[in-house]
PLY file of the C-alpha trace (Angstrom):
ply
format ascii 1.0
element vertex 466
property float x
property float y
property float z
element edge 465
property int vertex1
property int vertex2
end_header
51.24 -31.19 20.34
53.34 -29.75 17.62
51.96 -26.44 18.62
53.22 -26.27 22.02
56.65 -24.63 22.16
59.07 -24.97 24.73
58.26 -24.65 28.70
59.06 -21.23 30.21
56.72 -18.51 29.85
57.79 -15.36 31.69
54.15 -14.13 31.97
52.67 -16.57 33.71
51.40 -15.95 37.11
52.69 -18.09 40.13
51.23 -21.74 39.98
50.58 -21.62 36.22
52.62 -22.18 33.01
52.36 -20.79 29.56
49.00 -21.73 27.92
50.64 -23.94 25.50
53.44 -25.42 27.28
53.99 -29.31 26.81
56.04 -30.40 29.62
53.52 -30.03 32.45
50.80 -31.38 30.54
53.02 -34.56 29.39
54.12 -35.33 33.23
50.50 -34.92 34.42
49.16 -37.29 31.44
51.77 -40.10 31.96
50.13 -40.96 35.12
46.68 -41.15 33.81
48.22 -43.03 30.51
49.22 -45.81 33.18
45.85 -46.07 34.97
43.81 -46.36 31.61
46.46 -48.94 30.02
46.31 -51.23 32.98
42.67 -51.59 32.26
42.67 -52.56 28.47
46.02 -54.43 29.08
44.52 -56.49 31.88
41.27 -57.19 30.27
42.77 -58.90 27.29
45.36 -60.87 29.75
42.26 -62.02 31.96
41.81 -65.58 30.53
45.30 -66.33 30.31
45.82 -65.03 34.11
42.70 -67.24 34.70
44.54 -70.23 33.56
47.91 -69.35 35.12
46.51 -68.94 38.43
43.68 -71.18 38.02
40.57 -68.64 38.64
37.35 -68.66 37.38
35.07 -65.80 36.31
34.44 -64.35 40.02
38.41 -64.47 40.35
38.70 -62.58 37.39
36.19 -60.07 38.19
37.76 -59.26 41.41
41.00 -58.82 39.62
39.44 -55.97 37.66
36.72 -54.64 40.31
39.39 -55.08 43.32
41.49 -52.33 41.58
38.46 -50.00 40.67
36.63 -50.43 43.66
39.40 -48.77 45.68
40.03 -46.51 43.08
36.34 -44.86 43.42
36.20 -45.43 46.99
39.32 -43.55 47.69
38.63 -40.56 45.02
36.78 -38.50 47.35
39.13 -38.62 49.93
42.19 -38.26 47.83
40.54 -34.96 45.94
40.31 -33.51 49.39
43.64 -34.28 50.38
44.84 -32.67 47.03
42.94 -29.47 47.88
44.66 -29.89 51.44
48.29 -30.85 50.72
48.86 -29.70 47.03
48.14 -31.62 43.77
51.65 -32.08 43.10
52.51 -33.72 46.24
49.64 -35.98 46.06
50.37 -36.59 42.41
54.03 -37.69 43.46
52.62 -39.89 46.07
50.16 -41.56 43.90
52.49 -42.18 41.42
54.85 -44.17 43.60
52.30 -46.30 44.94
50.71 -47.29 41.77
54.38 -48.11 40.43
55.34 -50.33 43.25
51.93 -52.18 43.40
52.59 -52.93 39.56
55.68 -54.95 40.81
53.74 -56.56 43.24
51.09 -57.50 40.68
53.89 -58.94 38.33
55.22 -61.02 40.72
52.06 -62.48 42.25
52.09 -66.18 42.87
48.15 -66.78 43.25
45.19 -64.76 42.49
44.43 -63.71 45.99
48.09 -62.00 45.98
47.20 -60.46 42.64
44.08 -59.06 43.81
45.47 -57.69 47.13
48.51 -55.69 44.94
45.56 -54.69 42.54
43.78 -53.01 45.62
47.02 -51.12 46.09
47.16 -50.17 42.57
43.46 -48.48 43.07
44.97 -46.46 46.19
47.82 -44.93 43.55
45.30 -44.34 40.95
42.97 -42.75 43.35
45.68 -40.52 44.47
46.74 -39.67 40.96
43.37 -38.68 39.09
41.78 -35.95 40.99
44.99 -34.24 41.57
46.34 -34.40 37.76
42.97 -32.56 36.76
43.26 -30.03 39.67
46.97 -29.35 38.34
45.53 -29.05 34.73
43.27 -26.74 36.10
45.67 -24.42 37.70
48.28 -24.70 35.01
46.10 -23.49 32.10
43.96 -20.47 33.66
42.91 -19.73 30.29
39.37 -21.39 29.37
40.47 -22.16 25.71
43.69 -23.58 26.60
42.62 -25.49 29.57
39.65 -26.97 27.34
42.46 -28.07 24.80
44.58 -29.34 27.97
41.59 -31.62 28.91
41.24 -32.79 25.38
44.78 -33.92 25.20
44.33 -35.82 28.59
41.59 -37.41 27.23
43.43 -38.22 23.81
46.10 -39.65 26.26
43.71 -41.81 27.79
42.54 -42.87 24.18
46.03 -43.77 22.94
46.72 -45.93 26.42
43.09 -47.74 25.94
43.81 -47.77 22.04
47.58 -49.22 22.75
46.36 -51.52 25.52
44.71 -54.52 23.79
47.43 -55.02 21.28
50.29 -54.35 23.29
48.58 -56.72 26.25
48.19 -59.55 23.43
52.14 -59.24 22.54
53.08 -59.36 25.95
51.04 -62.13 26.60
52.09 -63.93 23.53
55.63 -63.06 24.24
57.26 -62.64 27.72
53.52 -63.75 29.16
51.01 -61.68 31.32
53.24 -60.93 34.00
54.85 -58.61 31.59
51.54 -56.45 31.53
52.20 -55.08 34.86
56.08 -55.15 34.75
55.48 -52.52 31.77
54.43 -49.86 34.08
57.80 -49.69 36.02
59.48 -47.61 33.39
56.25 -45.55 32.56
55.99 -44.64 36.11
59.58 -43.69 36.61
59.51 -41.36 33.88
56.29 -39.95 35.12
57.80 -39.04 38.71
60.91 -37.66 37.06
59.05 -35.31 34.74
56.53 -34.32 37.63
59.21 -33.23 39.89
61.22 -31.26 37.31
58.39 -29.78 35.22
55.12 -29.51 36.85
54.51 -26.01 38.74
53.21 -26.47 42.54
49.87 -24.58 43.26
49.20 -23.40 46.80
47.75 -25.78 49.30
44.90 -24.87 51.27
46.14 -25.67 54.74
43.37 -23.75 56.27
40.68 -26.24 56.04
39.74 -28.53 58.39
41.08 -32.13 58.83
39.80 -34.94 56.53
37.04 -37.02 57.49
38.12 -40.63 57.92
34.87 -42.19 59.20
33.01 -40.85 56.43
35.92 -42.08 54.12
35.35 -45.78 55.42
31.28 -45.67 55.34
31.69 -44.71 51.64
34.31 -47.31 50.81
32.29 -49.98 52.75
29.11 -48.87 50.53
31.01 -49.17 47.25
32.47 -52.47 48.39
28.85 -54.16 49.24
27.59 -52.84 46.29
30.20 -54.42 43.86
30.96 -57.46 46.14
27.25 -58.41 46.05
26.99 -57.88 42.13
30.04 -59.96 41.52
29.29 -62.74 43.92
25.58 -63.03 42.72
26.65 -64.36 39.63
28.13 -67.74 41.57
26.15 -67.72 44.55
22.71 -66.66 43.30
20.91 -63.35 44.27
19.35 -64.77 47.36
22.32 -66.14 49.09
23.07 -64.92 52.37
26.49 -63.58 51.55
25.21 -61.72 48.48
22.14 -60.34 50.57
24.60 -59.37 53.39
26.94 -57.64 50.97
23.93 -55.48 49.61
23.20 -54.98 53.52
26.36 -53.51 53.95
26.08 -51.40 51.23
23.09 -49.64 52.41
24.04 -49.30 55.90
27.25 -47.96 55.19
25.43 -45.48 52.60
23.19 -44.12 55.33
26.24 -43.92 57.30
28.12 -41.98 54.82
25.38 -39.21 54.62
24.98 -38.88 58.41
28.59 -38.31 59.01
28.64 -36.11 55.92
26.24 -33.73 57.09
27.64 -33.12 60.46
31.38 -32.84 58.90
32.97 -29.46 59.30
35.20 -30.63 55.95
32.78 -33.03 54.12
34.61 -34.97 51.42
31.22 -34.49 48.93
30.53 -30.59 49.76
26.89 -30.47 49.30
27.10 -26.91 46.92
29.01 -29.14 44.14
25.70 -30.68 43.42
23.58 -27.51 43.06
25.01 -26.80 39.73
22.93 -28.95 37.37
25.61 -29.44 35.02
27.80 -31.02 37.62
25.41 -33.57 38.90
24.41 -34.58 35.55
28.04 -34.87 34.26
28.80 -37.40 37.13
25.67 -39.44 36.80
26.71 -39.54 32.97
30.16 -40.87 33.80
28.58 -43.62 35.89
26.48 -44.83 32.72
29.21 -44.26 30.26
31.82 -46.26 32.03
29.34 -48.94 33.13
28.53 -49.54 29.20
31.70 -49.19 27.86
34.17 -51.10 30.37
31.48 -53.68 31.05
31.76 -54.35 27.12
35.45 -54.71 27.06
35.35 -57.17 30.12
33.29 -59.60 27.89
34.51 -58.86 24.68
37.98 -60.85 25.29
35.81 -63.80 27.13
33.43 -63.79 23.91
36.26 -63.94 21.28
38.53 -66.32 23.19
35.82 -68.61 24.61
33.40 -68.79 21.38
35.65 -68.02 18.48
38.89 -69.42 20.09
41.15 -66.69 19.41
44.39 -66.07 20.96
45.25 -63.57 23.52
47.15 -61.50 20.48
44.41 -61.93 18.09
42.19 -60.90 20.71
43.71 -57.68 21.00
43.71 -57.10 17.27
40.14 -57.92 17.07
39.42 -55.13 19.94
41.02 -52.46 17.89
38.03 -50.98 16.44
36.82 -50.24 19.82
39.83 -48.89 21.52
41.89 -47.73 18.24
39.58 -44.88 17.69
39.50 -43.85 21.18
42.33 -41.23 20.52
40.58 -39.59 17.40
37.44 -38.98 19.20
39.22 -37.64 22.31
41.41 -35.20 20.00
37.97 -34.34 18.49
35.96 -33.88 21.41
38.85 -31.29 22.84
38.56 -29.18 20.00
34.51 -29.50 19.64
34.40 -28.56 23.30
36.77 -25.64 23.00
34.59 -24.19 20.07
30.73 -25.32 20.89
31.22 -25.83 24.69
30.61 -29.65 26.41
26.69 -30.48 25.04
27.31 -30.71 21.48
29.90 -33.95 21.83
28.25 -35.43 24.77
25.04 -35.71 23.31
26.35 -36.94 19.71
28.87 -39.19 21.66
26.25 -40.98 23.84
24.08 -41.60 21.05
26.57 -43.04 18.77
28.08 -45.08 21.55
24.57 -46.50 22.38
24.26 -47.63 18.77
27.44 -49.23 19.02
26.35 -51.22 22.16
23.04 -52.42 20.44
24.60 -53.45 17.66
26.13 -56.50 19.58
22.84 -58.07 19.63
23.58 -60.39 16.55
26.86 -61.82 18.48
26.52 -65.32 18.81
28.82 -68.41 18.13
28.68 -68.26 14.46
28.66 -64.47 14.03
31.45 -63.21 11.60
34.00 -60.80 12.86
33.25 -58.40 10.27
29.67 -57.79 11.76
30.90 -56.50 15.02
33.65 -54.18 13.58
31.29 -51.18 13.26
29.33 -51.81 16.77
32.81 -51.73 18.15
34.12 -48.59 16.47
31.04 -46.74 17.26
30.97 -47.65 21.38
34.61 -46.76 21.35
34.13 -43.55 19.23
30.95 -42.11 21.29
32.72 -42.88 24.73
35.88 -41.07 23.39
33.80 -38.04 22.27
31.78 -37.93 25.60
34.63 -38.22 28.19
36.73 -35.16 27.72
33.56 -32.98 26.92
32.04 -34.16 30.35
35.55 -33.68 32.14
35.24 -29.91 31.15
31.85 -29.43 32.10
32.44 -30.92 35.47
35.30 -28.72 36.13
33.34 -25.42 34.62
30.89 -26.18 37.15
32.98 -26.31 39.94
34.45 -23.62 42.09
38.14 -23.04 41.68
38.99 -24.01 45.33
36.77 -27.03 45.10
38.57 -28.50 41.59
40.01 -31.38 43.60
36.99 -32.77 45.09
35.01 -32.21 42.04
37.61 -34.19 40.02
37.16 -36.71 42.55
33.60 -37.02 42.49
33.55 -37.22 38.88
36.33 -39.82 38.71
34.58 -41.72 41.39
31.36 -41.99 39.21
33.03 -43.28 36.52
35.27 -45.83 38.77
31.92 -46.81 40.15
30.34 -47.01 37.03
32.98 -49.55 35.42
32.89 -51.54 38.57
29.32 -52.11 38.30
29.51 -52.63 34.59
31.82 -55.45 35.19
30.03 -56.80 38.10
26.64 -57.00 36.52
27.87 -57.69 33.03
29.94 -60.62 34.62
26.69 -61.79 36.52
24.49 -61.78 33.53
26.58 -64.20 31.55
27.21 -66.54 34.43
24.17 -68.26 32.95
25.29 -68.45 29.47
27.75 -66.47 27.52
25.74 -65.45 24.54
22.38 -64.40 26.03
24.17 -62.78 29.19
26.10 -60.81 26.63
22.62 -59.85 24.55
21.09 -58.53 27.77
24.27 -56.79 28.94
24.43 -54.43 25.78
20.82 -53.60 26.10
21.33 -52.38 29.55
24.45 -50.69 28.60
22.99 -48.94 25.54
19.66 -47.87 27.38
22.21 -46.29 29.88
23.68 -44.27 27.54
20.77 -42.96 25.87
19.54 -41.91 29.30
22.85 -40.31 29.70
22.35 -38.43 26.42
18.98 -37.10 27.69
20.71 -35.88 30.52
23.44 -34.15 28.68
20.80 -32.43 26.45
18.85 -31.26 29.20
21.28 -30.08 31.86
24.61 -29.29 30.17
25.04 -25.71 29.09
25.85 -24.25 25.68
29.27 -22.40 25.07
29.34 -19.19 26.83
26.37 -19.97 29.24
26.63 -20.14 32.98
26.31 -23.65 34.67
0 1
1 2
2 3
3 4
4 5
5 6
6 7
7 8
8 9
9 10
10 11
11 12
12 13
13 14
14 15
15 16
16 17
17 18
18 19
19 20
20 21
21 22
22 23
23 24
24 25
25 26
26 27
27 28
28 29
29 30
30 31
31 32
32 33
33 34
34 35
35 36
36 37
37 38
38 39
39 40
40 41
41 42
42 43
43 44
44 45
45 46
46 47
47 48
48 49
49 50
50 51
51 52
52 53
53 54
54 55
55 56
56 57
57 58
58 59
59 60
60 61
61 62
62 63
63 64
64 65
65 66
66 67
67 68
68 69
69 70
70 71
71 72
72 73
73 74
74 75
75 76
76 77
77 78
78 79
79 80
80 81
81 82
82 83
83 84
84 85
85 86
86 87
87 88
88 89
89 90
90 91
91 92
92 93
93 94
94 95
95 96
96 97
97 98
98 99
99 100
100 101
101 102
102 103
103 104
104 105
105 106
106 107
107 108
108 109
109 110
110 111
111 112
112 113
113 114
114 115
115 116
116 117
117 118
118 119
119 120
120 121
121 122
122 123
123 124
124 125
125 126
126 127
127 128
128 129
129 130
130 131
131 132
132 133
133 134
134 135
135 136
136 137
137 138
138 139
139 140
140 141
141 142
142 143
143 144
144 145
145 146
146 147
147 148
148 149
149 150
150 151
151 152
152 153
153 154
154 155
155 156
156 157
157 158
158 159
159 160
160 161
161 162
162 163
163 164
164 165
165 166
166 167
167 168
168 169
169 170
170 171
171 172
172 173
173 174
174 175
175 176
176 177
177 178
178 179
179 180
180 181
181 182
182 183
183 184
184 185
185 186
186 187
187 188
188 189
189 190
190 191
191 192
192 193
193 194
194 195
195 196
196 197
197 198
198 199
199 200
200 201
201 202
202 203
203 204
204 205
205 206
206 207
207 208
208 209
209 210
210 211
211 212
212 213
213 214
214 215
215 216
216 217
217 218
218 219
219 220
220 221
221 222
222 223
223 224
224 225
225 226
226 227
227 228
228 229
229 230
230 231
231 232
232 233
233 234
234 235
235 236
236 237
237 238
238 239
239 240
240 241
241 242
242 243
243 244
244 245
245 246
246 247
247 248
248 249
249 250
250 251
251 252
252 253
253 254
254 255
255 256
256 257
257 258
258 259
259 260
260 261
261 262
262 263
263 264
264 265
265 266
266 267
267 268
268 269
269 270
270 271
271 272
272 273
273 274
274 275
275 276
276 277
277 278
278 279
279 280
280 281
281 282
282 283
283 284
284 285
285 286
286 287
287 288
288 289
289 290
290 291
291 292
292 293
293 294
294 295
295 296
296 297
297 298
298 299
299 300
300 301
301 302
302 303
303 304
304 305
305 306
306 307
307 308
308 309
309 310
310 311
311 312
312 313
313 314
314 315
315 316
316 317
317 318
318 319
319 320
320 321
321 322
322 323
323 324
324 325
325 326
326 327
327 328
328 329
329 330
330 331
331 332
332 333
333 334
334 335
335 336
336 337
337 338
338 339
339 340
340 341
341 342
342 343
343 344
344 345
345 346
346 347
347 348
348 349
349 350
350 351
351 352
352 353
353 354
354 355
355 356
356 357
357 358
358 359
359 360
360 361
361 362
362 363
363 364
364 365
365 366
366 367
367 368
368 369
369 370
370 371
371 372
372 373
373 374
374 375
375 376
376 377
377 378
378 379
379 380
380 381
381 382
382 383
383 384
384 385
385 386
386 387
387 388
388 389
389 390
390 391
391 392
392 393
393 394
394 395
395 396
396 397
397 398
398 399
399 400
400 401
401 402
402 403
403 404
404 405
405 406
406 407
407 408
408 409
409 410
410 411
411 412
412 413
413 414
414 415
415 416
416 417
417 418
418 419
419 420
420 421
421 422
422 423
423 424
424 425
425 426
426 427
427 428
428 429
429 430
430 431
431 432
432 433
433 434
434 435
435 436
436 437
437 438
438 439
439 440
440 441
441 442
442 443
443 444
444 445
445 446
446 447
447 448
448 449
449 450
450 451
451 452
452 453
453 454
454 455
455 456
456 457
457 458
458 459
459 460
460 461
461 462
462 463
463 464
464 465
């Protein structure tokens, strides 16, 4: 960031900024910082939240997945909304919603209220993320500068992920778990101010037809049924009528979504996006990547606190090998992507991440902490190396007029992966923490290797068409 001079570039075209301007990038990244920080901060606080609000594993899964479900379910709609109304307008709305919902989380008297407030947080996140990527694309038209901007965007996410566990442990050990959510209030206020003053406003495409609300409801119903069935299966069993009903809702809603989208004049999921192999592969990679990494982040605090009796603060420091390298990996990914294209960092990152997940197989009640340091570092570094590169691959493969929808599809895939990772991994440990953890890391590591194959096959080298 030290290379970035002050704002004001007289040669920049309307709706863009100087290729190295810092303030628009900072403003856009702050909102994403909150989104990612909230994931890792809450993860460390979960056991304490469960004790304070008398919630079991299923309730804690809903605290995490209630947020990610709404986030994923509304991303397509909010991406289209950003293309239609303008990214800056939608980003400001998302910042306001997320900040207010964070106050609701902090004041929640019961786990049900906390889950409801997390749902509203998910709406704010869905408004923010695709619009932030679209704004970065329009603000940095130069390809190299855009790749670096995406690298900074990923680095900020890495800083949030790395800061989260330690900060969460400090807050839980000090003021208490509610301060985890109060933390978002000053960050949200700063992001709102910077966005209003320094982010250029690209022209909105008001010529596009109206947004398809019935299809949106169908998409949300499908995601809710899938994640809800996976979560409740851990407590009720896979053949329980409620679980089977959730999966039936998922299937029926998916069929309805496809039917509605094929007949819509303004589909949320433009079929042309998937004609680019790099775009389709990157979307699938996003699902597999988040499922493995965030599923592990859900289980690791439970492992350290329940089997090794770590405090929340010690758990935060224990997770540093996994999240502390994220900023380094994200920064390196931005540089590599600008020089070599996204394929190399994606393939290398996914293979390293798979090795890290498989490295958790020796974990047990008597396993020394030192044995898990390298696996955690590999999982975090591999994820960080992959994410900015896959973001760049998605945005390069998408037409400019569909940048908001493209960002929404990619991030929806990532959040679906997060929700499924938490749901499936949490269900696997219902029968026993250690055997469930082993099954989970095998599942996650296999997903990383599959994603590496997809990247090697479909992501183009630098300078080649997508």
